[in-house]
Structures are given as structure tokens and as C-alpha cells.
Wavefront OBJ file of the C-alpha trace (Angstrom):
o trace
v -8.710 29.517 22.486
v -5.690 27.414 23.348
v -6.189 24.556 25.780
v -3.814 26.095 28.324
v -5.744 29.374 28.287
v -9.175 27.853 28.824
v -7.759 25.476 31.486
v -6.013 28.282 33.324
v -2.594 26.999 32.247
v -3.146 23.619 33.900
v -1.916 21.398 31.067
v 0.251 18.548 32.399
v 2.794 16.266 30.747
v 1.660 12.662 30.369
v 5.175 11.415 31.144
v 6.223 13.426 34.195
v 3.136 15.547 35.026
v 5.222 18.690 34.530
v 3.676 21.922 33.280
v 3.419 22.165 29.500
v 4.162 25.231 27.396
v 2.818 25.861 23.918
v 4.427 27.194 20.762
v 3.591 27.119 17.056
v 4.467 23.422 16.753
v 2.548 22.088 19.739
v 3.072 21.446 23.435
v 6.383 20.822 25.189
v 7.486 19.806 28.667
v 10.551 21.582 30.022
v 10.882 18.928 32.698
v 11.339 15.745 30.660
v 11.481 17.118 27.115
v 8.320 15.382 25.896
v 6.560 16.974 22.910
v 2.944 16.815 21.784
v 2.474 18.059 18.207
v -0.405 19.993 16.739
v -1.939 18.439 13.626
v -4.538 20.245 11.528
v -5.286 22.553 14.428
v -5.793 19.724 16.943
v -3.322 19.153 19.780
v -2.420 15.449 19.808
v -1.926 13.870 23.239
v -2.588 10.304 22.103
v 0.029 7.858 23.449
v 2.080 6.015 20.830
v 1.368 2.673 22.534
v -2.440 2.813 22.454
v -4.356 -0.463 22.935
v -5.596 -2.295 19.847
v -9.258 -1.533 20.505
v -8.398 2.154 20.957
v -6.718 2.246 17.551
v -9.685 0.436 16.023
v -12.151 2.900 17.552
v -10.076 5.845 16.355
v -10.075 4.544 12.781
v -13.760 3.568 12.790
v -15.089 6.905 14.003
v -12.855 8.864 11.647
v -13.446 6.777 8.519
v -17.227 6.702 9.016
v -17.756 10.356 9.891
v -20.317 10.866 7.104
v -22.407 7.983 8.422
v -22.546 9.432 11.940
v -23.328 12.922 10.671
v -26.247 11.432 8.735
v -27.444 9.353 11.688
v -27.420 12.362 13.986
v -29.988 14.046 11.756
v -32.374 11.228 12.673
v -31.338 10.906 16.303
v -31.818 14.591 17.117
v -35.526 14.361 16.230
v -36.121 11.316 18.439
v -38.233 11.948 21.580
v -36.205 9.261 23.395
v -32.912 10.916 22.446
v -34.093 14.405 23.398
v -35.676 13.346 26.696
v -32.787 11.404 28.183
v -30.041 13.679 26.845
v -31.842 16.626 28.422
v -31.931 14.716 31.712
v -28.192 14.167 32.048
v -27.435 17.685 30.794
v -29.694 19.002 33.559
v -27.316 17.501 36.127
v -24.482 19.603 34.705
v -26.692 22.673 34.516
v -26.744 22.684 38.326
v -23.162 24.002 38.184
v -22.662 27.777 38.354
v -22.522 29.742 35.112
v -19.082 29.937 33.487
v -17.969 26.653 35.103
v -15.307 24.739 33.184
v -16.537 21.348 31.957
v -14.545 18.493 30.437
v -16.210 16.189 27.923
v -14.477 12.900 27.167
v -15.312 11.126 23.906
v -17.209 14.145 22.621
v -18.001 12.727 19.185
v -19.645 15.320 16.977
v -19.946 17.851 19.811
v -23.725 18.355 19.953
v -24.136 17.749 23.696
v -21.218 20.073 24.350
v -22.907 22.716 22.217
v -25.897 22.674 24.563
v -23.579 23.409 27.504
v -21.903 26.256 25.621
v -25.307 27.750 24.887
v -26.085 27.524 28.615
v -23.062 29.700 29.424
v -20.376 27.148 30.325
v -16.768 26.866 29.165
v -15.835 23.556 27.603
v -12.842 21.339 26.863
v -13.701 18.432 24.584
v -11.548 15.394 23.920
v -11.808 12.419 21.612
v -9.478 9.830 20.096
v -10.911 10.238 16.568
v -9.625 13.313 14.702
v -12.543 13.179 12.276
v -15.162 13.452 15.003
v -13.187 15.974 17.042
v -12.661 18.166 13.988
v -16.419 18.204 13.356
v -17.055 19.175 16.985
v -14.581 22.055 16.718
v -16.176 23.213 13.449
v -19.674 23.046 14.988
v -18.677 25.118 18.002
v -16.754 27.636 15.923
v -19.617 28.141 13.455
v -21.986 28.534 16.420
v -19.851 31.374 17.793
v -18.174 29.554 20.682
v -14.584 29.182 19.497
v -13.378 31.403 22.366
v -15.157 29.299 25.015
v -14.190 25.815 23.839
v -11.028 23.803 23.216
v -10.555 20.446 21.475
v -7.766 17.948 22.181
v -6.949 14.486 20.821
v -6.669 12.572 24.084
v -7.164 9.075 25.477
v -9.629 9.284 28.382
v -7.470 6.839 30.318
v -4.509 9.303 30.342
v -5.493 12.957 30.597
v -3.020 15.840 30.044
v -4.496 18.044 32.763
v -3.332 18.940 36.244
v -5.346 17.963 39.304
v -8.261 20.168 40.363
v -8.773 21.723 36.927
v -12.461 21.167 36.090
v -15.772 21.931 37.778
v -17.568 19.130 35.959
v -17.082 16.328 33.461
v -19.289 14.470 31.009
v -19.087 11.136 29.184
v -21.931 10.253 26.825
v -22.230 6.635 25.688
v -18.455 6.259 25.733
v -17.372 4.523 28.951
v -18.171 1.100 27.446
v -15.793 1.865 24.559
v -12.760 1.906 26.863
v -10.431 -1.032 27.561
v -10.126 0.224 31.165
v -13.152 2.272 32.285
v -11.871 2.394 35.866
v -8.691 4.143 34.726
v -10.782 6.789 32.959
v -12.961 7.428 36.013
v -9.877 7.704 38.206
v -8.470 10.263 35.793
v -11.716 12.224 35.920
v -11.676 12.074 39.715
v -8.116 13.449 39.672
v -8.822 16.447 37.431
v -12.091 17.475 39.134
v -12.053 20.265 41.692
v -13.483 19.615 45.168
v -17.251 19.703 44.814
v -17.019 18.698 41.160
v -19.316 16.215 39.435
v -19.108 13.781 36.535
v -22.129 12.815 34.463
v -22.520 9.618 32.451
v -25.099 9.626 29.675
v -26.904 6.639 28.117
v -24.471 3.882 29.064
v -25.828 0.447 28.000
v -27.180 -1.863 30.688
v -25.862 -5.435 30.890
v -29.155 -7.291 30.525
v -29.802 -6.253 26.927
v -26.446 -7.650 25.811
v -26.853 -10.955 27.629
v -30.563 -11.573 27.032
v -32.010 -9.403 24.269
v -29.262 -9.049 21.679
v -28.644 -12.797 21.114
v -32.360 -13.313 20.480
v -32.468 -10.266 18.221
v -29.572 -11.534 16.130
v -31.303 -14.873 15.672
v -34.463 -13.095 14.513
v -32.473 -11.021 12.024
v -30.776 -14.122 10.625
v -34.196 -15.750 10.197
v -35.608 -12.647 8.498
v -32.662 -12.508 6.099
v -33.019 -16.214 5.354
v -36.729 -15.846 4.546
v -35.959 -12.937 2.219
v -33.145 -14.863 0.539
v -30.525 -12.283 1.526
v -27.066 -12.528 3.047
v -27.128 -13.139 6.782
v -24.393 -10.565 7.458
v -25.856 -7.082 6.841
v -22.546 -5.363 7.573
v -23.811 -3.470 10.600
v -22.149 -0.112 11.134
v -20.921 -0.431 14.709
v -17.456 -0.181 16.161
v -15.418 -3.050 17.602
v -16.106 -1.864 21.153
v -19.868 -1.795 20.534
v -19.671 -5.370 19.251
v -17.668 -6.569 22.257
v -19.235 -4.652 25.136
v -21.550 -6.269 27.655
v -22.602 -2.961 29.165
v -22.787 -2.147 32.878
v -25.115 -3.449 35.540
v -26.141 -1.243 38.460
v -23.559 -3.046 40.592
v -20.863 -2.560 37.923
v -21.279 1.217 37.805
v -21.564 1.625 41.567
v -18.402 -0.446 42.008
v -16.551 1.660 39.421
v -17.523 4.916 41.120
v -16.493 3.580 44.520
v -13.143 2.207 43.317
v -12.419 5.435 41.422
v -12.719 7.394 44.666
v -16.004 9.277 44.254
v -17.774 10.229 47.464
v -21.337 9.883 46.199
v -23.238 8.745 43.102
v -26.743 8.262 41.770
v -27.817 5.948 38.946
v -30.859 6.911 36.889
v -32.740 4.639 34.451
v -32.544 5.965 30.888
v -35.255 4.343 28.844
v -37.347 1.196 28.884
v -39.999 1.068 26.157
v -38.997 4.388 24.559
v -35.452 3.060 24.087
v -36.758 -0.209 22.653
v -38.783 1.715 20.048
v -35.816 3.967 19.188
v -33.348 1.134 18.698
v -35.843 -1.117 16.911
v -36.407 1.631 14.337
v -32.659 2.173 14.042
v -31.928 -1.530 13.563
v -34.634 -2.105 10.962
v -33.628 1.030 9.076
v -29.988 -0.050 9.100
v -30.505 -3.666 8.112
v -33.300 -3.297 5.572
v -32.479 0.033 3.961
v -35.705 1.836 4.894
v -36.158 4.984 6.960
v -38.314 3.947 9.921
v -39.253 6.421 12.642
v -41.390 5.424 15.627
v -41.542 8.821 17.293
v -45.188 8.483 18.392
v -44.375 5.135 20.000
v -41.321 6.661 21.671
v -43.464 9.424 23.215
v -45.869 6.833 24.573
v -42.908 4.799 25.775
v -41.564 7.734 27.799
v -44.813 7.808 29.783
v -44.493 4.099 30.484
v -40.821 4.617 31.372
v -41.693 7.238 33.976
v -44.091 4.783 35.597
v -41.505 1.993 35.631
v -38.805 4.289 37.039
v -40.875 4.561 40.228
v -40.970 0.769 40.669
v -37.875 -0.178 42.644
v -37.830 -3.804 41.480
v -37.664 -2.717 37.834
v -35.193 0.145 38.197
v -32.315 -2.290 37.648
v -33.450 -3.107 34.117
v -33.546 0.023 31.954
v -32.105 -0.087 28.470
v -29.443 2.460 29.456
v -28.149 4.286 32.509
v -27.670 7.946 33.185
v -25.542 8.623 36.258
v -24.027 11.453 38.267
v -21.194 11.166 40.783
v -19.229 13.707 42.747
v -16.490 14.489 45.214
v -16.822 16.510 48.383
l 1 2 3 4 5 6 7 8 9 10 11 12 13 14 15 16 17 18 19 20 21 22 23 24 25 26 27 28 29 30 31 32 33 34 35 36 37 38 39 40 41 42 43 44 45 46 47 48 49 50 51 52 53 54 55 56 57 58 59 60 61 62 63 64 65 66 67 68 69 70 71 72 73 74 75 76 77 78 79 80 81 82 83 84 85 86 87 88 89 90 91 92 93 94 95 96 97 98 99 100 101 102 103 104 105 106 107 108 109 110 111 112 113 114 115 116 117 118 119 120 121 122 123 124 125 126 127 128 129 130 131 132 133 134 135 136 137 138 139 140 141 142 143 144 145 146 147 148 149 150 151 152 153 154 155 156 157 158 159 160 161 162 163 164 165 166 167 168 169 170 171 172 173 174 175 176 177 178 179 180 181 182 183 184 185 186 187 188 189 190 191 192 193 194 195 196 197 198 199 200 201 202 203 204 205 206 207 208 209 210 211 212 213 214 215 216 217 218 219 220 221 222 223 224 225 226 227 228 229 230 231 232 233 234 235 236 237 238 239 240 241 242 243 244 245 246 247 248 249 250 251 252 253 254 255 256 257 258 259 260 261 262 263 264 265 266 267 268 269 270 271 272 273 274 275 276 277 278 279 280 281 282 283 284 285 286 287 288 289 290 291 292 293 294 295 296 297 298 299 300 301 302 303 304 305 306 307 308 309 310 311 312 313 314 315 316 317 318 319 320 321 322 323 324 325 326
């Protein structure tokens, strides 16, 4: 289904915000003459002057598509992954059936697939054509090609008119953006009154400032003792290397400045997340397949206890969050 059809014709020009029309070559604005071509079945709304980190992310997630497809096979079996992804999806499942949901930075499209199975309509965007193409293939092969659309789009500049979507979702992607506030303001603009946006598994600040430096020192020591190179060539993007995550104050400030009327932050993993990422790191760096699923299940029980302790709620590994407009 074409993006204009699933969005009710509310596609808007990035230059003048005029209504776009579609033909065999792509999208065109009658107002200012801007054109947005279609490449390999994907409508391309990426600005020509994208920031350096955006270009780097686009290349990384396209060139390493096989790696992420392989990693997802491990992630989808993780109790931590299943538990906290189900939690933020439950926030969107409060919307009425057939609601139109926008997912920014959709990646491989697996979270979106769960929403399609629950009866929602979906527009997915990403900056990486490799990932977006896999998401489109997944949804098509699952029988949802008529209820989903896929657009190459920068989350900081969305080609949609105001009041288009009932809900929006961003999973582990806000920290990849040069300007997360711009993206949240765009989401606020395209949401209908009463709409909600859900953030899934955004990294918390403390792990980047306290835990990661110590972890890197331990890895260097382990490599030294084994007589190996100290640089294992970790498979993470430039944004993942540079991010410092978001504190509770950071996210609340972003929601407020973006114009949302209410928000709720929810801890997303303490010990279960530590077990998940420890297994992932050791598997990545030492070439062995480590799974700590039993420890993750135990960790979820500990997490649920810690989530009820107000003094510790500021220090989860990740955040889930929901915000809305009245």
C-alpha cells in the first residue's frame, strides 16, 4: 500500500509542507516542485544535507545487515528482550484496533510485526535502506503488505502532515539521533489529539559514565592476559560508541520541551539486562555463543522488586517510556 493511501493522503513536502502526489517515479510537490524518488520500492525522503553521524549510521546498518539478522535470532529468545519489549508494546496496545501507528528507526521490523498481528496499521521509517528493505520483506511475507508502508526518512524531518497518527514508537533509536528533541517535536506534530508515543529500551546515563569505562578496562586486561589484540573490532555504530544515554531528568526534559502534556518513565531492566548484555559482550569479543537465559529469568524477578523501590528507580539499565498529548 502506498504511503499516501495508508496515511489518508497526508504526505507533506519537507520543503514547503505542501501536499505530495505520487506517480511511478516517486513523490512530487505541486507547490514548490520538490521531488522525492522511489528507489528499489522504497520512497526516499532523506535530505541531501544529512548530518555526518546520520550518514554513518545509514551506512553501518545497511552494510552489516547480515550481522543484525543473525543477532536477532539470539535476541528474540532472550527472556529480558521478550519481557521488556512486551511491556512497551502493551502501551501501544491500549489504542483502539485499526489505529495508525508510526515507527521511527524500525530496523528489521519485528516490533512492528507484533503490532500488525494485533490489528493495527503501520508506517515504518528508517534511514538505512538495508534494514528497511528487510522490514518490508518481513511484513509482506507475513501477509501484511496492505496494512504497512515503509519510507526512507530522517526522524528529525518527517514527511507527514500534522494530526496524522494515533500513536508512534521508537525502539532503542532516540540516542542515535544528533538532535533527539527535534525528533520528538516532529512526533508531537504528526500525532492526533489523544495520541501517544512510546520509547523502548533507551539506555540510561549511568551505565555509560560508570559501568562501561570499567568494563572496557576489564576487557583490555582479559585480552592482554590471553595475548590477543586489545581492539576486538566491536560491531557497534558510531552513535552507540558516542552516546551517553538519557537520565530520568533528560527524558522528562525532552518530553516537556517537545510539547507533550504527560509522560511516564518505566525502568527496563536491572539484573536481567546485565545478564543479557554480559552474554552478548562475551560472545562478541571471544567468539563463543553464551546464553544466560536462566539468569535473565531470575534477574527479571529481582528487577520487579527493585522497580518498586523509589530510590533505585532512577538506575535501570534502560528506560521504557510513554508520553501523550491531550
